[in-house]
All heavy atoms as atom14 arrays in JSON, in Angstrom:
{
  "sequence": "MNKDIIYVRIDEDLKRALDMIALEEQRSLNNLVVYILSKYLEEYEKEHKTVKN",
  "atom14_mask": [
    [1, 1, 1, 1, 1, 1, 1, 1, 0, 0, 0, 0, 0, 0],
    [1, 1, 1, 1, 1, 1, 1, 1, 0, 0, 0, 0, 0, 0],
    [1, 1, 1, 1, 1, 1, 1, 1, 1, 0, 0, 0, 0, 0],
    [1, 1, 1, 1, 1, 1, 1, 1, 0, 0, 0, 0, 0, 0],
    [1, 1, 1, 1, 1, 1, 1, 1, 0, 0, 0, 0, 0, 0],
    [1, 1, 1, 1, 1, 1, 1, 1, 0, 0, 0, 0, 0, 0],
    [1, 1, 1, 1, 1, 1, 1, 1, 1, 1, 1, 1, 0, 0],
    [1, 1, 1, 1, 1, 1, 1, 0, 0, 0, 0, 0, 0, 0],
    [1, 1, 1, 1, 1, 1, 1, 1, 1, 1, 1, 0, 0, 0],
    [1, 1, 1, 1, 1, 1, 1, 1, 0, 0, 0, 0, 0, 0],
    [1, 1, 1, 1, 1, 1, 1, 1, 0, 0, 0, 0, 0, 0],
    [1, 1, 1, 1, 1, 1, 1, 1, 1, 0, 0, 0, 0, 0],
    [1, 1, 1, 1, 1, 1, 1, 1, 0, 0, 0, 0, 0, 0],
    [1, 1, 1, 1, 1, 1, 1, 1, 0, 0, 0, 0, 0, 0],
    [1, 1, 1, 1, 1, 1, 1, 1, 1, 0, 0, 0, 0, 0],
    [1, 1, 1, 1, 1, 1, 1, 1, 1, 1, 1, 0, 0, 0],
    [1, 1, 1, 1, 1, 0, 0, 0, 0, 0, 0, 0, 0, 0],
    [1, 1, 1, 1, 1, 1, 1, 1, 0, 0, 0, 0, 0, 0],
    [1, 1, 1, 1, 1, 1, 1, 1, 0, 0, 0, 0, 0, 0],
    [1, 1, 1, 1, 1, 1, 1, 1, 0, 0, 0, 0, 0, 0],
    [1, 1, 1, 1, 1, 1, 1, 1, 0, 0, 0, 0, 0, 0],
    [1, 1, 1, 1, 1, 0, 0, 0, 0, 0, 0, 0, 0, 0],
    [1, 1, 1, 1, 1, 1, 1, 1, 0, 0, 0, 0, 0, 0],
    [1, 1, 1, 1, 1, 1, 1, 1, 1, 0, 0, 0, 0, 0],
    [1, 1, 1, 1, 1, 1, 1, 1, 1, 0, 0, 0, 0, 0],
    [1, 1, 1, 1, 1, 1, 1, 1, 1, 0, 0, 0, 0, 0],
    [1, 1, 1, 1, 1, 1, 1, 1, 1, 1, 1, 0, 0, 0],
    [1, 1, 1, 1, 1, 1, 0, 0, 0, 0, 0, 0, 0, 0],
    [1, 1, 1, 1, 1, 1, 1, 1, 0, 0, 0, 0, 0, 0],
    [1, 1, 1, 1, 1, 1, 1, 1, 0, 0, 0, 0, 0, 0],
    [1, 1, 1, 1, 1, 1, 1, 1, 0, 0, 0, 0, 0, 0],
    [1, 1, 1, 1, 1, 1, 1, 1, 0, 0, 0, 0, 0, 0],
    [1, 1, 1, 1, 1, 1, 1, 0, 0, 0, 0, 0, 0, 0],
    [1, 1, 1, 1, 1, 1, 1, 0, 0, 0, 0, 0, 0, 0],
    [1, 1, 1, 1, 1, 1, 1, 1, 1, 1, 1, 1, 0, 0],
    [1, 1, 1, 1, 1, 1, 1, 1, 0, 0, 0, 0, 0, 0],
    [1, 1, 1, 1, 1, 1, 1, 1, 0, 0, 0, 0, 0, 0],
    [1, 1, 1, 1, 1, 1, 0, 0, 0, 0, 0, 0, 0, 0],
    [1, 1, 1, 1, 1, 1, 1, 1, 1, 0, 0, 0, 0, 0],
    [1, 1, 1, 1, 1, 1, 1, 1, 1, 1, 1, 1, 0, 0],
    [1, 1, 1, 1, 1, 1, 1, 1, 0, 0, 0, 0, 0, 0],
    [1, 1, 1, 1, 1, 1, 1, 1, 1, 0, 0, 0, 0, 0],
    [1, 1, 1, 1, 1, 1, 1, 1, 1, 0, 0, 0, 0, 0],
    [1, 1, 1, 1, 1, 1, 1, 1, 1, 1, 1, 1, 0, 0],
    [1, 1, 1, 1, 1, 1, 1, 1, 1, 0, 0, 0, 0, 0],
    [1, 1, 1, 1, 1, 1, 1, 1, 1, 0, 0, 0, 0, 0],
    [1, 1, 1, 1, 1, 1, 1, 1, 1, 0, 0, 0, 0, 0],
    [1, 1, 1, 1, 1, 1, 1, 1, 1, 1, 0, 0, 0, 0],
    [1, 1, 1, 1, 1, 1, 1, 1, 1, 0, 0, 0, 0, 0],
    [1, 1, 1, 1, 1, 1, 1, 0, 0, 0, 0, 0, 0, 0],
    [1, 1, 1, 1, 1, 1, 1, 0, 0, 0, 0, 0, 0, 0],
    [1, 1, 1, 1, 1, 1, 1, 1, 1, 0, 0, 0, 0, 0],
    [1, 1, 1, 1, 1, 1, 1, 1, 0, 0, 0, 0, 0, 0]
  ],
  "atom14_positions": [
    [[-84.75, 113.64, -19.84], [-85.23, 113.71, -18.45], [-84.1, 114.24, -17.57], [-82.99, 113.71, -17.56], [-85.65, 112.31, -18.02], [-85.95, 112.29, -16.51], [-86.19, 110.59, -15.84], [-87.77, 110.2, -16.5], [0.0, 0.0, 0.0], [0.0, 0.0, 0.0], [0.0, 0.0, 0.0], [0.0, 0.0, 0.0], [0.0, 0.0, 0.0], [0.0, 0.0, 0.0]],
    [[-84.46, 115.29, -16.82], [-83.53, 115.84, -15.89], [-83.44, 114.92, -14.64], [-84.49, 114.39, -14.23], [-83.89, 117.26, -15.43], [-83.76, 118.23, -16.53], [-82.99, 118.09, -17.42], [-84.52, 119.31, -16.43], [0.0, 0.0, 0.0], [0.0, 0.0, 0.0], [0.0, 0.0, 0.0], [0.0, 0.0, 0.0], [0.0, 0.0, 0.0], [0.0, 0.0, 0.0]],
    [[-82.24, 114.78, -14.13], [-82.12, 113.9, -12.96], [-81.5, 114.69, -11.81], [-80.54, 115.4, -11.98], [-81.18, 112.7, -13.31], [-81.77, 111.83, -14.43], [-80.98, 110.57, -14.63], [-81.7, 109.77, -15.7], [-81.25, 108.44, -15.72], [0.0, 0.0, 0.0], [0.0, 0.0, 0.0], [0.0, 0.0, 0.0], [0.0, 0.0, 0.0], [0.0, 0.0, 0.0]],
    [[-82.13, 114.49, -10.66], [-81.67, 115.12, -9.45], [-80.71, 114.22, -8.7], [-80.78, 113.02, -8.86], [-82.82, 115.47, -8.48], [-83.72, 116.66, -8.96], [-83.17, 117.5, -9.76], [-84.87, 116.63, -8.63], [0.0, 0.0, 0.0], [0.0, 0.0, 0.0], [0.0, 0.0, 0.0], [0.0, 0.0, 0.0], [0.0, 0.0, 0.0], [0.0, 0.0, 0.0]],
    [[-79.83, 114.82, -7.96], [-78.89, 114.04, -7.12], [-79.34, 114.12, -5.72], [-79.7, 115.19, -5.22], [-77.49, 114.66, -7.28], [-76.97, 114.56, -8.7], [-76.54, 113.97, -6.3], [-75.61, 115.29, -8.9], [0.0, 0.0, 0.0], [0.0, 0.0, 0.0], [0.0, 0.0, 0.0], [0.0, 0.0, 0.0], [0.0, 0.0, 0.0], [0.0, 0.0, 0.0]],
    [[-79.42, 112.96, -5.07], [-79.72, 112.9, -3.67], [-78.63, 112.15, -2.94], [-77.95, 111.31, -3.55], [-81.12, 112.26, -3.37], [-81.13, 110.76, -3.8], [-82.22, 112.99, -3.99], [-82.39, 110.04, -3.29], [0.0, 0.0, 0.0], [0.0, 0.0, 0.0], [0.0, 0.0, 0.0], [0.0, 0.0, 0.0], [0.0, 0.0, 0.0], [0.0, 0.0, 0.0]],
    [[-78.43, 112.51, -1.7], [-77.42, 111.78, -0.84], [-78.16, 111.06, 0.26], [-79.0, 111.61, 0.88], [-76.42, 112.79, -0.32], [-75.67, 113.47, -1.4], [-76.06, 114.79, -1.86], [-74.52, 112.91, -1.94], [-75.39, 115.35, -2.88], [-73.82, 113.51, -2.93], [-74.29, 114.8, -3.44], [-73.54, 115.39, -4.4], [0.0, 0.0, 0.0], [0.0, 0.0, 0.0]],
    [[-77.84, 109.8, 0.45], [-78.47, 108.98, 1.45], [-77.37, 108.28, 2.27], [-76.43, 107.74, 1.73], [-79.38, 107.89, 0.75], [-80.04, 107.03, 1.79], [-80.33, 108.53, -0.21], [0.0, 0.0, 0.0], [0.0, 0.0, 0.0], [0.0, 0.0, 0.0], [0.0, 0.0, 0.0], [0.0, 0.0, 0.0], [0.0, 0.0, 0.0], [0.0, 0.0, 0.0]],
    [[-77.56, 108.3, 3.57], [-76.7, 107.57, 4.46], [-77.38, 106.24, 4.81], [-78.51, 106.22, 5.23], [-76.42, 108.35, 5.72], [-75.68, 109.62, 5.44], [-75.46, 110.36, 6.82], [-74.93, 111.68, 6.59], [-73.58, 111.95, 6.58], [-72.77, 111.01, 6.82], [-73.2, 113.14, 6.38], [0.0, 0.0, 0.0], [0.0, 0.0, 0.0], [0.0, 0.0, 0.0]],
    [[-76.67, 105.16, 4.61], [-77.2, 103.82, 4.93], [-76.15, 103.03, 5.72], [-75.0, 103.34, 5.65], [-77.66, 103.07, 3.66], [-76.47, 102.74, 2.7], [-78.79, 103.76, 2.94], [-76.82, 101.84, 1.57], [0.0, 0.0, 0.0], [0.0, 0.0, 0.0], [0.0, 0.0, 0.0], [0.0, 0.0, 0.0], [0.0, 0.0, 0.0], [0.0, 0.0, 0.0]],
    [[-76.69, 102.06, 6.43], [-75.82, 101.18, 7.21], [-74.9, 100.39, 6.26], [-75.29, 100.07, 5.19], [-76.78, 100.22, 7.97], [-76.02, 99.31, 8.84], [-75.69, 99.66, 10.04], [-75.73, 98.14, 8.41], [0.0, 0.0, 0.0], [0.0, 0.0, 0.0], [0.0, 0.0, 0.0], [0.0, 0.0, 0.0], [0.0, 0.0, 0.0], [0.0, 0.0, 0.0]],
    [[-73.65, 100.11, 6.72], [-72.67, 99.47, 5.9], [-73.14, 98.06, 5.51], [-72.84, 97.6, 4.41], [-71.32, 99.46, 6.5], [-71.19, 98.63, 7.75], [-69.79, 98.73, 8.39], [-69.35, 99.84, 8.55], [-69.26, 97.67, 8.67], [0.0, 0.0, 0.0], [0.0, 0.0, 0.0], [0.0, 0.0, 0.0], [0.0, 0.0, 0.0], [0.0, 0.0, 0.0]],
    [[-73.89, 97.4, 6.37], [-74.4, 96.02, 6.02], [-75.4, 96.07, 4.87], [-75.43, 95.26, 4.01], [-75.0, 95.34, 7.24], [-73.96, 94.97, 8.31], [-72.79, 94.85, 7.93], [-74.38, 94.87, 9.48], [0.0, 0.0, 0.0], [0.0, 0.0, 0.0], [0.0, 0.0, 0.0], [0.0, 0.0, 0.0], [0.0, 0.0, 0.0], [0.0, 0.0, 0.0]],
    [[-76.25, 97.08, 4.95], [-77.24, 97.3, 3.86], [-76.54, 97.62, 2.57], [-76.84, 97.05, 1.5], [-78.25, 98.41, 4.2], [-79.28, 98.76, 3.15], [-80.12, 97.54, 2.76], [-80.12, 99.94, 3.63], [0.0, 0.0, 0.0], [0.0, 0.0, 0.0], [0.0, 0.0, 0.0], [0.0, 0.0, 0.0], [0.0, 0.0, 0.0], [0.0, 0.0, 0.0]],
    [[-75.53, 98.46, 2.63], [-74.77, 98.82, 1.4], [-74.06, 97.57, 0.86], [-74.08, 97.36, -0.33], [-73.72, 99.86, 1.77], [-72.63, 100.06, 0.72], [-72.86, 101.16, -0.22], [-71.74, 101.56, -1.15], [-70.76, 100.66, -1.55], [0.0, 0.0, 0.0], [0.0, 0.0, 0.0], [0.0, 0.0, 0.0], [0.0, 0.0, 0.0], [0.0, 0.0, 0.0]],
    [[-73.49, 96.79, 1.68], [-72.82, 95.54, 1.19], [-73.78, 94.62, 0.54], [-73.5, 94.08, -0.51], [-72.14, 94.9, 2.4], [-71.15, 93.79, 2.04], [-70.36, 93.35, 3.25], [-70.37, 94.51, 4.13], [-70.0, 94.61, 5.33], [-69.62, 93.66, 5.97], [-70.05, 95.69, 6.05], [0.0, 0.0, 0.0], [0.0, 0.0, 0.0], [0.0, 0.0, 0.0]],
    [[-74.98, 94.5, 1.14], [-76.01, 93.58, 0.57], [-76.5, 94.07, -0.78], [-76.58, 93.34, -1.73], [-77.19, 93.42, 1.48], [0.0, 0.0, 0.0], [0.0, 0.0, 0.0], [0.0, 0.0, 0.0], [0.0, 0.0, 0.0], [0.0, 0.0, 0.0], [0.0, 0.0, 0.0], [0.0, 0.0, 0.0], [0.0, 0.0, 0.0], [0.0, 0.0, 0.0]],
    [[-76.68, 95.39, -0.87], [-77.09, 95.99, -2.16], [-75.97, 95.86, -3.2], [-76.24, 95.6, -4.35], [-77.47, 97.42, -1.98], [-78.8, 97.71, -1.2], [-78.94, 99.15, -0.81], [-79.98, 97.17, -1.86], [0.0, 0.0, 0.0], [0.0, 0.0, 0.0], [0.0, 0.0, 0.0], [0.0, 0.0, 0.0], [0.0, 0.0, 0.0], [0.0, 0.0, 0.0]],
    [[-74.73, 96.04, -2.77], [-73.63, 95.9, -3.71], [-73.6, 94.46, -4.3], [-73.34, 94.28, -5.46], [-72.3, 96.17, -3.03], [-71.94, 97.61, -2.86], [-72.45, 98.45, -3.69], [-71.19, 98.0, -1.97], [0.0, 0.0, 0.0], [0.0, 0.0, 0.0], [0.0, 0.0, 0.0], [0.0, 0.0, 0.0], [0.0, 0.0, 0.0], [0.0, 0.0, 0.0]],
    [[-73.88, 93.48, -3.47], [-73.84, 92.08, -3.93], [-74.97, 91.83, -4.86], [-74.78, 91.23, -5.92], [-73.96, 91.16, -2.74], [-72.73, 91.14, -1.79], [-71.23, 90.7, -2.68], [-71.58, 89.03, -3.16], [0.0, 0.0, 0.0], [0.0, 0.0, 0.0], [0.0, 0.0, 0.0], [0.0, 0.0, 0.0], [0.0, 0.0, 0.0], [0.0, 0.0, 0.0]],
    [[-76.16, 92.36, -4.59], [-77.32, 92.22, -5.52], [-77.01, 92.85, -6.86], [-77.27, 92.31, -7.89], [-78.59, 92.74, -4.87], [-78.98, 91.92, -3.68], [-79.7, 92.78, -5.95], [-80.08, 92.52, -2.82], [0.0, 0.0, 0.0], [0.0, 0.0, 0.0], [0.0, 0.0, 0.0], [0.0, 0.0, 0.0], [0.0, 0.0, 0.0], [0.0, 0.0, 0.0]],
    [[-76.48, 94.07, -6.8], [-76.14, 94.79, -8.04], [-75.14, 94.01, -8.85], [-75.29, 93.9, -10.1], [-75.65, 96.2, -7.68], [0.0, 0.0, 0.0], [0.0, 0.0, 0.0], [0.0, 0.0, 0.0], [0.0, 0.0, 0.0], [0.0, 0.0, 0.0], [0.0, 0.0, 0.0], [0.0, 0.0, 0.0], [0.0, 0.0, 0.0], [0.0, 0.0, 0.0]],
    [[-74.14, 93.46, -8.22], [-73.15, 92.65, -8.89], [-73.79, 91.45, -9.53], [-73.51, 91.14, -10.68], [-72.05, 92.27, -7.91], [-70.82, 91.51, -8.5], [-70.11, 92.38, -9.45], [-69.95, 91.09, -7.34], [0.0, 0.0, 0.0], [0.0, 0.0, 0.0], [0.0, 0.0, 0.0], [0.0, 0.0, 0.0], [0.0, 0.0, 0.0], [0.0, 0.0, 0.0]],
    [[-74.58, 90.76, -8.79], [-75.28, 89.58, -9.32], [-76.17, 89.86, -10.54], [-76.29, 89.09, -11.47], [-76.15, 88.88, -8.26], [-75.31, 88.16, -7.24], [-76.2, 87.68, -6.08], [-77.43, 87.63, -6.25], [-75.61, 87.25, -5.03], [0.0, 0.0, 0.0], [0.0, 0.0, 0.0], [0.0, 0.0, 0.0], [0.0, 0.0, 0.0], [0.0, 0.0, 0.0]],
    [[-76.8, 91.04, -10.5], [-77.69, 91.45, -11.55], [-77.01, 92.28, -12.63], [-77.65, 92.77, -13.6], [-78.9, 92.27, -11.01], [-79.7, 91.42, -10.05], [-81.03, 92.14, -9.66], [-81.24, 93.33, -10.05], [-81.81, 91.49, -8.88], [0.0, 0.0, 0.0], [0.0, 0.0, 0.0], [0.0, 0.0, 0.0], [0.0, 0.0, 0.0], [0.0, 0.0, 0.0]],
    [[-75.69, 92.41, -12.55], [-74.86, 93.13, -13.51], [-75.39, 94.58, -13.74], [-75.6, 94.99, -14.84], [-74.75, 92.39, -14.83], [-74.08, 91.05, -14.65], [-73.97, 90.26, -15.93], [-74.6, 90.57, -16.94], [-73.2, 89.26, -15.91], [0.0, 0.0, 0.0], [0.0, 0.0, 0.0], [0.0, 0.0, 0.0], [0.0, 0.0, 0.0], [0.0, 0.0, 0.0]],
    [[-75.7, 95.24, -12.64], [-76.14, 96.63, -12.65], [-75.24, 97.43, -11.76], [-74.52, 96.91, -10.91], [-77.53, 96.85, -12.06], [-78.57, 95.88, -12.13], [-79.74, 96.24, -11.28], [-80.91, 95.48, -11.64], [-81.95, 96.05, -12.28], [-81.98, 97.3, -12.57], [-82.99, 95.3, -12.67], [0.0, 0.0, 0.0], [0.0, 0.0, 0.0], [0.0, 0.0, 0.0]],
    [[-75.3, 98.75, -11.9], [-74.6, 99.65, -11.0], [-75.46, 99.71, -9.7], [-76.68, 99.43, -9.77], [-74.46, 101.04, -11.58], [-75.71, 101.66, -11.71], [0.0, 0.0, 0.0], [0.0, 0.0, 0.0], [0.0, 0.0, 0.0], [0.0, 0.0, 0.0], [0.0, 0.0, 0.0], [0.0, 0.0, 0.0], [0.0, 0.0, 0.0], [0.0, 0.0, 0.0]],
    [[-74.82, 100.12, -8.65], [-75.58, 100.28, -7.43], [-76.63, 101.34, -7.57], [-77.82, 101.21, -7.13], [-74.61, 100.67, -6.21], [-75.25, 100.92, -4.88], [-76.04, 99.66, -4.45], [-74.21, 101.31, -3.86], [0.0, 0.0, 0.0], [0.0, 0.0, 0.0], [0.0, 0.0, 0.0], [0.0, 0.0, 0.0], [0.0, 0.0, 0.0], [0.0, 0.0, 0.0]],
    [[-76.28, 102.44, -8.23], [-77.23, 103.52, -8.49], [-78.44, 102.98, -9.3], [-79.6, 103.25, -8.89], [-76.58, 104.66, -9.34], [-77.56, 105.78, -9.55], [-77.75, 106.61, -8.63], [-78.13, 105.89, -10.72], [0.0, 0.0, 0.0], [0.0, 0.0, 0.0], [0.0, 0.0, 0.0], [0.0, 0.0, 0.0], [0.0, 0.0, 0.0], [0.0, 0.0, 0.0]],
    [[-78.21, 102.19, -10.32], [-79.34, 101.64, -11.12], [-80.16, 100.74, -10.24], [-81.44, 100.75, -10.38], [-78.77, 100.89, -12.29], [-79.81, 100.33, -13.19], [-80.28, 99.19, -12.94], [-80.27, 101.08, -14.12], [0.0, 0.0, 0.0], [0.0, 0.0, 0.0], [0.0, 0.0, 0.0], [0.0, 0.0, 0.0], [0.0, 0.0, 0.0], [0.0, 0.0, 0.0]],
    [[-79.6, 99.92, -9.42], [-80.37, 99.02, -8.52], [-81.24, 99.86, -7.55], [-82.41, 99.57, -7.39], [-79.44, 98.12, -7.73], [-80.12, 97.2, -6.73], [-81.04, 96.22, -7.45], [-79.11, 96.5, -5.83], [0.0, 0.0, 0.0], [0.0, 0.0, 0.0], [0.0, 0.0, 0.0], [0.0, 0.0, 0.0], [0.0, 0.0, 0.0], [0.0, 0.0, 0.0]],
    [[-80.7, 100.92, -6.94], [-81.48, 101.73, -6.02], [-82.61, 102.43, -6.72], [-83.75, 102.42, -6.19], [-80.55, 102.71, -5.32], [-81.34, 103.74, -4.5], [-79.56, 101.97, -4.42], [0.0, 0.0, 0.0], [0.0, 0.0, 0.0], [0.0, 0.0, 0.0], [0.0, 0.0, 0.0], [0.0, 0.0, 0.0], [0.0, 0.0, 0.0], [0.0, 0.0, 0.0]],
    [[-82.38, 102.92, -7.93], [-83.47, 103.57, -8.71], [-84.57, 102.56, -8.98], [-85.74, 102.85, -8.87], [-82.95, 104.27, -9.95], [-84.06, 104.72, -10.89], [-82.05, 105.46, -9.58], [0.0, 0.0, 0.0], [0.0, 0.0, 0.0], [0.0, 0.0, 0.0], [0.0, 0.0, 0.0], [0.0, 0.0, 0.0], [0.0, 0.0, 0.0], [0.0, 0.0, 0.0]],
    [[-84.13, 101.36, -9.4], [-85.06, 100.27, -9.7], [-85.95, 99.95, -8.48], [-87.18, 99.8, -8.52], [-84.32, 99.09, -10.23], [-85.21, 97.84, -10.41], [-86.03, 97.74, -11.55], [-85.23, 96.8, -9.45], [-86.84, 96.64, -11.73], [-86.03, 95.71, -9.6], [-86.82, 95.64, -10.78], [-87.64, 94.49, -10.93], [0.0, 0.0, 0.0], [0.0, 0.0, 0.0]],
    [[-85.26, 99.76, -7.34], [-85.98, 99.41, -6.1], [-86.96, 100.48, -5.65], [-88.12, 100.24, -5.38], [-84.97, 99.18, -4.96], [-84.22, 97.84, -5.21], [-85.68, 99.11, -3.59], [-83.01, 97.68, -4.29], [0.0, 0.0, 0.0], [0.0, 0.0, 0.0], [0.0, 0.0, 0.0], [0.0, 0.0, 0.0], [0.0, 0.0, 0.0], [0.0, 0.0, 0.0]],
    [[-86.55, 101.75, -5.79], [-87.44, 102.91, -5.47], [-88.63, 102.96, -6.43], [-89.75, 103.25, -6.04], [-86.66, 104.17, -5.41], [-85.61, 104.32, -4.27], [-84.78, 105.58, -4.47], [-86.35, 104.31, -2.94], [0.0, 0.0, 0.0], [0.0, 0.0, 0.0], [0.0, 0.0, 0.0], [0.0, 0.0, 0.0], [0.0, 0.0, 0.0], [0.0, 0.0, 0.0]],
    [[-88.37, 102.77, -7.69], [-89.45, 102.81, -8.68], [-90.43, 101.73, -8.49], [-91.68, 101.97, -8.55], [-88.84, 102.61, -10.14], [-88.04, 103.71, -10.43], [0.0, 0.0, 0.0], [0.0, 0.0, 0.0], [0.0, 0.0, 0.0], [0.0, 0.0, 0.0], [0.0, 0.0, 0.0], [0.0, 0.0, 0.0], [0.0, 0.0, 0.0], [0.0, 0.0, 0.0]],
    [[-89.98, 100.5, -8.14], [-90.91, 99.4, -7.88], [-91.74, 99.68, -6.61], [-92.87, 99.4, -6.57], [-90.15, 98.08, -7.71], [-89.62, 97.53, -8.98], [-90.8, 97.28, -9.93], [-90.36, 96.72, -11.25], [-91.44, 96.58, -12.21], [0.0, 0.0, 0.0], [0.0, 0.0, 0.0], [0.0, 0.0, 0.0], [0.0, 0.0, 0.0], [0.0, 0.0, 0.0]],
    [[-91.07, 100.23, -5.56], [-91.75, 100.57, -4.37], [-92.87, 101.64, -4.62], [-93.99, 101.48, -4.14], [-90.82, 101.1, -3.31], [-91.56, 101.53, -2.02], [-91.84, 100.58, -1.05], [-91.94, 102.83, -1.83], [-92.55, 100.92, 0.11], [-92.63, 103.22, -0.72], [-92.89, 102.26, 0.27], [-93.6, 102.62, 1.39], [0.0, 0.0, 0.0], [0.0, 0.0, 0.0]],
    [[-92.53, 102.63, -5.46], [-93.49, 103.69, -5.77], [-94.68, 103.1, -6.58], [-95.83, 103.52, -6.28], [-92.81, 104.77, -6.6], [-93.68, 105.96, -6.96], [-94.26, 106.67, -5.73], [-92.84, 107.02, -7.82], [0.0, 0.0, 0.0], [0.0, 0.0, 0.0], [0.0, 0.0, 0.0], [0.0, 0.0, 0.0], [0.0, 0.0, 0.0], [0.0, 0.0, 0.0]],
    [[-94.44, 102.2, -7.49], [-95.54, 101.54, -8.24], [-96.48, 100.84, -7.28], [-97.69, 100.98, -7.37], [-94.98, 100.53, -9.21], [-94.35, 101.12, -10.43], [-93.74, 99.99, -11.33], [-94.1, 98.84, -11.19], [-92.88, 100.37, -12.16], [0.0, 0.0, 0.0], [0.0, 0.0, 0.0], [0.0, 0.0, 0.0], [0.0, 0.0, 0.0], [0.0, 0.0, 0.0]],
    [[-95.88, 100.07, -6.39], [-96.79, 99.33, -5.37], [-97.5, 100.27, -4.46], [-98.66, 100.12, -4.17], [-95.89, 98.38, -4.57], [-95.36, 97.22, -5.35], [-96.51, 96.33, -5.95], [-97.46, 96.05, -5.23], [-96.4, 96.04, -7.13], [0.0, 0.0, 0.0], [0.0, 0.0, 0.0], [0.0, 0.0, 0.0], [0.0, 0.0, 0.0], [0.0, 0.0, 0.0]],
    [[-96.82, 101.33, -4.05], [-97.47, 102.34, -3.14], [-98.62, 102.98, -3.89], [-99.7, 103.06, -3.31], [-96.43, 103.41, -2.72], [-96.99, 104.39, -1.79], [-96.92, 104.2, -0.4], [-97.59, 105.6, -2.23], [-97.47, 105.13, 0.46], [-98.18, 106.55, -1.38], [-98.04, 106.3, -0.04], [-98.58, 107.19, 0.85], [0.0, 0.0, 0.0], [0.0, 0.0, 0.0]],
    [[-98.43, 103.33, -5.12], [-99.51, 104.06, -5.87], [-100.68, 103.08, -6.11], [-101.85, 103.5, -6.08], [-98.96, 104.52, -7.19], [-98.05, 105.74, -6.95], [-97.47, 106.28, -8.27], [-97.31, 105.49, -9.22], [-96.97, 107.39, -8.24], [0.0, 0.0, 0.0], [0.0, 0.0, 0.0], [0.0, 0.0, 0.0], [0.0, 0.0, 0.0], [0.0, 0.0, 0.0]],
    [[-100.37, 101.75, -6.33], [-101.49, 100.78, -6.52], [-102.3, 100.68, -5.2], [-103.54, 100.67, -5.25], [-100.9, 99.4, -6.81], [-100.55, 99.2, -8.25], [-100.04, 97.75, -8.41], [-99.27, 97.58, -9.7], [-98.65, 96.26, -9.78], [0.0, 0.0, 0.0], [0.0, 0.0, 0.0], [0.0, 0.0, 0.0], [0.0, 0.0, 0.0], [0.0, 0.0, 0.0]],
    [[-101.6, 100.55, -4.1], [-102.3, 100.42, -2.81], [-103.05, 101.67, -2.39], [-104.14, 101.64, -1.78], [-101.28, 100.1, -1.72], [-100.67, 98.72, -1.86], [-99.66, 98.38, -0.76], [-99.65, 99.14, 0.25], [-98.91, 97.47, -0.92], [0.0, 0.0, 0.0], [0.0, 0.0, 0.0], [0.0, 0.0, 0.0], [0.0, 0.0, 0.0], [0.0, 0.0, 0.0]],
    [[-102.6, 102.86, -2.76], [-103.18, 104.14, -2.32], [-103.91, 104.78, -3.46], [-104.42, 105.87, -3.31], [-102.1, 105.05, -1.74], [-101.51, 104.52, -0.49], [-100.47, 103.65, -0.45], [-101.88, 104.68, 0.78], [-100.18, 103.31, 0.8], [-101.01, 103.98, 1.55], [0.0, 0.0, 0.0], [0.0, 0.0, 0.0], [0.0, 0.0, 0.0], [0.0, 0.0, 0.0]],
    [[-103.95, 104.13, -4.62], [-104.67, 104.63, -5.8], [-104.4, 106.09, -6.06], [-105.24, 106.92, -6.31], [-106.2, 104.45, -5.59], [-106.57, 103.03, -5.52], [-108.12, 102.87, -5.36], [-108.58, 101.45, -5.43], [-108.24, 100.58, -4.38], [0.0, 0.0, 0.0], [0.0, 0.0, 0.0], [0.0, 0.0, 0.0], [0.0, 0.0, 0.0], [0.0, 0.0, 0.0]],
    [[-103.08, 106.47, -6.02], [-102.68, 107.83, -6.28], [-102.38, 107.95, -7.77], [-102.05, 107.0, -8.45], [-101.4, 108.2, -5.48], [-100.35, 107.32, -5.79], [-101.67, 108.16, -4.01], [0.0, 0.0, 0.0], [0.0, 0.0, 0.0], [0.0, 0.0, 0.0], [0.0, 0.0, 0.0], [0.0, 0.0, 0.0], [0.0, 0.0, 0.0], [0.0, 0.0, 0.0]],
    [[-102.4, 109.15, -8.24], [-102.14, 109.43, -9.66], [-100.68, 109.86, -9.83], [-100.19, 110.7, -9.05], [-103.06, 110.6, -10.15], [-102.75, 110.93, -11.55], [-104.5, 110.22, -10.02], [0.0, 0.0, 0.0], [0.0, 0.0, 0.0], [0.0, 0.0, 0.0], [0.0, 0.0, 0.0], [0.0, 0.0, 0.0], [0.0, 0.0, 0.0], [0.0, 0.0, 0.0]],
    [[-100.01, 109.25, -10.76], [-98.62, 109.52, -10.94], [-98.46, 110.78, -11.77], [-99.17, 110.96, -12.81], [-97.96, 108.33, -11.7], [-96.48, 108.32, -11.72], [-95.98, 107.04, -12.36], [-94.54, 106.85, -12.14], [-94.09, 105.6, -12.76], [0.0, 0.0, 0.0], [0.0, 0.0, 0.0], [0.0, 0.0, 0.0], [0.0, 0.0, 0.0], [0.0, 0.0, 0.0]],
    [[-97.57, 111.72, -11.38], [-97.36, 112.96, -12.1], [-96.34, 112.76, -13.17], [-95.38, 112.3, -13.04], [-96.93, 114.07, -11.18], [-98.13, 114.49, -10.27], [-99.26, 114.28, -10.67], [-97.82, 115.09, -9.11], [0.0, 0.0, 0.0], [0.0, 0.0, 0.0], [0.0, 0.0, 0.0], [0.0, 0.0, 0.0], [0.0, 0.0, 0.0], [0.0, 0.0, 0.0]]
  ]
}
């Protein structure tokens, strides 16, 4: 699977909170963000009954 790189600017408090969650779950911050976005997309598709490409 090809992976794209995106750059996101976030508030330092949000970054700190995400860092703590990633540490607790023994994941990288990148892995946590991908996981969160994937779960959000799953829920969005369920609610909007969209077809995943």
